[in-house]
N, C-alpha and C positions, 0 to 999 in steps of 0.2 A: 505494499499501498504504499502511496507514494505520500510525500509531505505538504503536496498542493490539497490533498484530501483531509489529514490529517488536522490541521492547520485550521479545519472549518471551527474546530471548537472553541478558537477565540474569535469567530466572528460575532460580530456585534451587530445585535438586528436592534437597530434603534430609529422611533419614529421621529419624522420633522414636520412639521406642520407652518402652513399660512394663515395668520391671523385677521379675522376679517372685522370691521365695525358694526353694529346693529343695536338695535334699538337698547336699553336697559334690560327689557325683560328676555333676550332672545338670547338662546345658545349659539356662542363661535367654534361652528364645526369645520374643521378639517379631513376632507375626505382624502383617502389613501390607495397608491395605485403598486401593480406589483410587478416586478420583471422577473425573467425565467433565471434557473441559478447559472452564473458562469462561473465554473470549476477554474478556470486560467486566471481570476481577477480575486479570489479567495483571500489569500494575503491582504488586500487591501482593507478586507473590515479589522484586521487585528488589533485595532492602535489602543481603545479607549479602554483599556483592560485594568492590568493587574495593580494600577494606582490606587484603584478605589477599596479603599480599607472605609466603612460605609459607618457613617451614622446616622440618625435620620426621625420620620416623623410619623403622626398616622392625624387620619383625617376621616371627614365625613361628608356625604355629597346632600346635595340641595338641590333637587329635582324641580327642572323649570320646563313649561310647558310653553312654546310658540311655532308656529309655523313660518313663520318670518327668520329660513335659515341658510345662513350662506354657508356655501360649499366650495372649499378650492382643493383641484384635484392635486397630490403629489408624486413622485417616484417612489419604487422599493428596489434599493440596492441589493444583488444577492440575494434573494427574499430573505435577509439578513439586514437589510438597510432600508430606511426608508427616510426619503430629503426632502426639499422643496428650497423655494426661492424665498431669500430674503431683501431689502433694501436698505443699503445706510448711504445716508449724505442725502444733501437736497442740489441737485436731480436725484434719484439715490440711482447708486450703481448695485447691479444686482451679485449674490452671493448665492451658494447651493449650502445648506448648512445643513446638519444634524440637531435632532434636538433630543437631548439624554439625560434622562433623570436622572443619573449618577455623577454628574460633572455641574457647575455653577457659573460658567465665566463662557462669555462670548467670543469668539476670536474668528479671524478671516486673515489673509495673507496679506501683506502690506506691501505699496508698491518700492518701499526702501530694500523690501528681500534679493537682495543681490548674489548671494552666496549659495543659495538651497535650491536647488535642481527644481524642487515639488511645487516650488513658488512660480514656476515658468509655464507650469503644466495646469494653473489653474487663476481663477480671476483674481484681482489683485486690487485694495483699495487705494486708491487715491486722495489724501485730504483736498491737495490743490484745487479738485474738481467741487466742491462742495462748499454750498454759502453755510451749511449751518455746524462745519466740524471744529470745533474749540481743543486747544492743545493741550495734553497733560503731559507725556513725555517719561512718564514713570516708568521703568524697566519690569521686566518680569518674566517667568518662566513656568511651563505646567512639564510636570512630568508625565511620561504614559509607561505602559509597559513595554512596548517596542522603540522607542522614542521619545521625543519632547519636543515643545514648541518653545522659542522665546522671541521677545518683543517690548513691545510699549504700548502702555495705555493710551488708548485718543476719547475722544469723546463727541458723538453726533449723534442725527437721530436715526432710527431703526424702523423701518416699513415692514410690517410682515402681513402679509396680505394687503387692504386698504386702510390698515390700523397703523397710526405713527405713535413711536414710540418716543418720547423726546427726554435729547439727554441723554441719552444712553454710553456708560463708559464700556469701551470692548478693547478688544485687544491686537495690533496690529503687529501679525507676527514674521519677523525678520528672519529666523530659522525654524526648518522644519527638520528636524533628523532623523529620520527614517526613511527608507526606500517605500514603506507605508504609503507617505502621503503624495506620494509621487505616483503610487497608481489610484487612488481613491477617488471615487467619483465625487466627492463631495470636498468644499470649497472648506470649509470649517466647522466649526460645531458653538450650538447654543442651548447651554446647560439651564435643567429645569429641576436643578436640588437648589439646599441652601445654601444663604449667604455665608453662613460659617465654614464652611470650604470652598469660599470660592479664593482664588486667588487675588492677592491686593485689596479682599473687603470688597473687591467691587459689588456693586448694587444689581444682582441679576435682572435679567429684563423680565421674567414675570412678576417680580416684585415691582418692578415701573408698572407693568401694565393695571397692577393694580392698585398703588398708590396714583395713577395716573387716572382714575376712573374709569378705564377701559374695557374692563369686565365687571358685574355687576356681583357675582359670588365667587369667593374665593374657593375655584375647585377646578381643576381639570380631569381629565377622565381617559381613559386608551378602552379602544375596541380594538383588536387585531385578527384578520382574517385569516385563518389557520389553513382554509381551501386556496391549493395552489393552483387549482386553474380559475379561482372567482379574478376578476376583473377590478372589481373592489378590493384594495387589499387594507382597508381597516379604516377608523376613524378618530381622531383628537378632537378631543371636545373642552373647550375651554369658558368657564364662569356656569358649569352644571355636570348632568351627565343625559346620554338620550336614551330612553327608556328600551328602544327598541333592540339595544345590540344586550340587553340580560335577561334574564328572568330571575324569578324571586326576590329577595331580598340582600342586601349588602351586607356580609360580615365583615366587624370594625377590629381592627387591632388599633392601640395606642402606640405612638412612636414613643421610643427609647431615648433618644438622643437626635437634637439638632443637627443637619448636616447632610447627610443620604438620608433615604424616606427607609428606616431602619424601625423594625421592631420584635417580638418576643415570639418566636415559633415552639410550639411543640411537639408530641413525638412524630417519629418520620415511621410508617410502616410499608414492607414489601411483602405484596399478598396483603393476606390480613395477619401478620406478624409484624407485633413492633420490632424495633430497631435497640430498642432503650436509650438511645444517643439521646437524645432532644426531651426525656421525659422530665425534667426536673427545667427545663426551656432553655433554648439558642438562640442566639442574636441572628438575624434573617435580613435581608433589604430587598426592596422591590428594585428592579433596575432594566429600563429600557435599552440600556446599553451592553446587555449581554443578551445573547441569542439562546445559552443553553442554560441549566441550571448547577450552580457549585458549590461545591460543599469541601471541608476537610478530606484528606485524602484518605484515610482507613475505612472513611462510611461510604463513601462515593465507588471505594474501590469492592464495597461490601454487595452495594447494588451494581454494580455491572455484573458480580460475580454471578448474582442473583438472575440479574435477565440475559446471563448468556453473554456478556462481549467481554474481548478478549483485549488486553495491555501489553506490555513489558513483562517477560516472565525476569523476575528476581532472584537472583541465585544467593545472593545476600539476605534475602526474606527467607529462604526455605534453609538456608544454614543457619539462623536465630531460631528457628522454630523446631530443628532437630537438635540443638546443642542447650539451648535452653528455654523449650516449651515446658517442658514438665516443670521447671522452675521457677518460672514466671508462673505458673498454675499454682503451684504451693506458696507462694509470697502474695496472690493475691487470694487465695483462701485464708490465709493467716492474718491478713487486714495490712500489709504495706502498702503506703501511699503510691496508686500507680505510677503519678509522675518520678517518683523516686527510684521505682525497681531498674530502671536501664543503667542509672549510675552504680547501685549498691552493688549488680552483679558484675560492674567492671564493661559493660557494653560502648556506655557513655561517659564521657569523661567530666561530666557537667552535670547538675541536679536541674535536668528538663521539665518543661510542662508538660506531656502525651499529646494533650491537645494542639499545642501550640507551636510543632513541629512543622520545618519547613520540606518540600518533596525536595524528593532527590534531583528533580528536575533545576529548581530553584537552584540549587546548590551548585547545581553544574553551574549552570546559568553565571552565577555569581564567581566562582574560581576556576572555570575553564575542566579541571580534570578534579574531579571527587577522589579525596581520600577513602581507605578501604575502612577505616576507622567510622566516617562520616557516615558511610552506606549503613554499615550494620548497626550503626545507634539509631538511624532510621526506620529500619526494618527494624529494631528492636521495640522501638514505641508504637510503630502500628501494630505489632503483635500484639503488646500488651492490650491496647484499644481493643483491638478485636476478640482476644481472649473474656477481657472484661466484657465486652458485651455476649459473649454467650453464655458467660456463667449466672448473667441474668436470666437466660433462657431453662438454666439449670441442662443442661445437657452434661454425659459424661467427658471425662477428659482426653480418651482417645478419640472417642467423635469430634471433641471441638478441635484439636490438634491434628486431625485429620481436614477439618474445614477450614481450618488458618492456612494451613499447607495449601489446600487448593486457591486461597484469596490471594496468596503469593505471585499466583499464575495470572490474578485478573487486576495487576498493577495499571496506574492506565499508561500510555506514551508520553515519551517526553513532554507535549505539549497539553498532556492532563485529559485527555479525549479518550475515548474507547469506540474502536470499531463493531458491529455484529452483523452478521448474513441476514441480510432481505428476508429469506424466506423465512426466518425462525419468530417473528414479529409477532404472530398468532399465538403464539403456546409461552407470549412474556405474563408475567407479573402485574399487577397494578401497582403502581406507587402512589404514598399518600401523604400528605403532610397535614397536620394539625395545626392551626389558627384560632385561636380564641375557642377554645374546645371542639371547636367543628373539622370536620374532615374533608379532606380538597383531594380528592383523588386525580389520579392521570392514568390514562390506560394506554397499553406500548405504542398504540398509534399517535398518542397523543407525545411521547416524551421521545422516539426517535425521529431523526430526522433524516430524511432518503433525499441524496443529490444523482442529477443523473438519470439516464433510463435504459430500458434492458438490461445487457450484461453490463454494461457499464456503472449502472447504478451501485452508491455506496452508500450505507447506513451508517449512522453516527449517534451511538448512546446520546440521549440527551444531557445526561451528567456527567460534568466534567470537574475535575480535582483541581482545587483553588484551595493553598493556604494563607490563611491571614493570622499573623502572628497577635499574640497580646499585648495591649490587652484589648484592641478593636476584634481580635479574633477569641478563638475561630467563628468562622462568618458564613451563614450560606447566603448567596446569591440566588433571586428569582427572577431569573430573565423572562424572555419573551415563551421560552418554552412554555412556562407557566400563565405567562398575561395573555399567549392566545388561547386559552382555556378557560381563564377567569378575567373579566371586564374588571379594572381598577380603574377604582377613584381615587385620586390624589387629595384631599381636602385641607388647603394649607393654613385655611382662615382656624379649622378645629385641630389642626395637628392630627390626623389620623388616616387610616387606609381602610379602603373598603373592596372586598371583592363578592363574586357573584358570578355564577355559571353564566359564561358569554354565548349569545346568540346570534 
């Protein structure tokens, strides 16, 4: 399997929108269009990822009813990116931007970007052509998992649809540090997160929309159409929700920290069996900038093993199970703290926190070559978590160690994702998430991503491994695989998130 397929795990399925002015009682609706998946351009979707160590907020929807609604059509890139045009300046200079709930700044390429080839492939903002431009000049940098964007702040009017946000502070990018940006179909990004994570403490566009009275209700909502053949890709609504895109009532979870849209999630089930991993609560975020569902490596490995997805076979993992499995079992039974076990048996040279481990891939990326001791330590920490989870299921030691040894074969690939045979989807179990004491199911058809046609088709597990270290982590990221099944409301005014079955 080539890297072009495996890199799909880091695709972001990010929604963009154009905002239209309406009467005080109307909804601001943004229509979305889909484009076929282009395997040759998958790497262009990998940018806005690992830098998102999340915080968040919970929101409650306000239902508005008005037939006088304006719709603007957007384009969907790679079935994983949705983008649309905005205008900056007077007269407006047009840019294609991604609307991302996992970041909070607006940036576009600058005409002063001379030394990054990516800038020459995209539209560039020219302040000298705008009569409403105001100089700021403060330098800044945004770091992403696969590159960075540096530049300086400027201020100008921003048009989204026919609506004008006045005096918006944004970033003129003068350096785009990754090939990702060269290949990207978008010019920049418009963040829908909170000001707490805004670089330079710049006021986000959404804040100014609210403060300038351009929306009646402090709510925006996402509906993603998961039908790959549908001409309508989805819809973002600013100022409320569209009732035709969900059924029943929303279930709400309060946000735990301002910044990213973060809340507390409960237990995760494979089939009808609890993994036990989040019974006491896990931090989670909802992020339109992530196409898949991401979580800690040990648990994602268990899920991918249960559904039959294959990753990299780790000899070090099997070595730990063979040499230390019995001892780890006995220490857990005797009450030794899980995060102390690997250091006490001499595999790790420090007192690590078992849930705060880095993935093997992350360590390789940092150091180039991963020392054998680090491999064994990482494998030991995962083994402790797996055995601890199985102890909750009251399995026998022999069965548990055999199961853990099998999990070693399901460790994700270097990009964090796992591949599966497309013909086995019908036999996979449901995966369920508990939010506000309610169960949200995902069927195999919903959590498996298929690309290509016929013999060339590739199926990717919707679960990828991302380890966010403490204190923010561990963290689950519910991306578009989840948002496509459950209509999501971001209630900025009441600071809570709402989920209802999408229709």
